[in-house]
N, C-alpha and C positions, 0 to 999 in steps of 0.2 A: 504495500499500499505507500502510495504517493501522495502527498498533500503540498500544494503550491501555492505560492501567494506571492501576488507582483506586487512593485509599489514604483514609485519613481516618475510617475506622470504627472502633467500637468498643463499649464498654460504658458505658452513659448512664441516668441515673434517667430516671423519667416527668416529663416538663415541661422537660428537659433540650433541650440542641443540641448538634448536630454539624455540620461542614462537611466533605463529601467532595469529591475532586478527583479529576480526570483528566487525566493527561499522555499528550499525544497525539505519536507520531512521524510525520514524513512533510512533505512542503512544501505538501500541499494541503487541510491540516485547516481551512483558512478557507472552504473550499467544500463543506462536510459538513454536514448539519441533525444536531444531536446531542442525544442522551438519554439520561436516565436510568430504567431499568428495576429491580425488585426480583423475587425470590423469597422469599417467606414459607415457613418450614418446613411440606413438604408439600402445598404448591399450587403453581400453575402461575405462571411467569413473568409479572409484568404491569407496564404502561407507569406512567411515575409522571410524567416531566415531560419537555419537550422546547424545542429552541430552535432555531430558523431559522440558515441560514448567511449571509442577506442581510441583513435589514431587522431582527434579533433578535426579531422576534414569540415568544412564549411559550405553552405548552398544558401542562395539569395535571391529573393524575387530580382527580377532585372532592373525594375525602378528605384531600387535601394541600394543596387552594386555602389560600390565608393563612397557610400555615405553613411551606411551602419555597419555595424561590426558587432557579431555574436561571439560570445566567451563564455566559459564555465570555468569554476573552481570545485573540483571534487572533494576536496579536504574542508571547505564550506559549506558543500550543497547547494550550491548558489550558481545560476544562471544570468548572464547580463545582455544587454541590447544597447549599444553606445550609437545615439541616433544623432549625426552633425547635419547642418545645410539643410533643414528641416523645412520643408514645403507645405503648403494649405491642404494637398490632397495627401498629406500623412496624417492628417486628422482622424482618431479611431479611437476602440476600443483595443487595447494590447492585450493578447493573452499567451500566457505561457504554457507550454503542454510538454508530456513526457510522454514516450514510447518504447518499447523495446527495439521496434523496427525503425530506422532511420525512413526509408524510404514509404511508408505508411505518414510521416509527416512531411516530406517532402512533397510527397504527391497529393496531400491532405486526402488521404483514404479513410472512410470512417471502419472502424471507431478507434481512434484515437483514446488510450487507455486513461492517460489525466490530464484535465485543465483547471487552469487557476480560476480565480473571479475575474479578472480583468483589470486594466488601469486605463483610465482616461488620458488621451493624449491629444492637446489640441494646439494648432498650429496658427495665428493669426497673422493677417494680412495686414 
């Protein structure tokens, strides 16, 4: 069992930065691939970034490549998303997710094992 709690969301101006954190409970955090998803207002939830459990390979949505960086600290049971050069279209509720299968996260194939409750990110112009 893994419980995920996101933090770090907020209101930021265009071009600004935010760092999201996801605190995970459970002793098996290091065995899970982890990811960030987001759900913009009135739209479906979409994949943003993922990181493998083993070799640290990362994957990104094309529109965030070069601006967002996903990382994890297995010793702290934590997942991060550094978001730079934020744009209004990045406005969304951001969710942390965990699953043993990396491809299930990258391809957004249900059912993903665990989800956080989400944190709001609003980018104002």
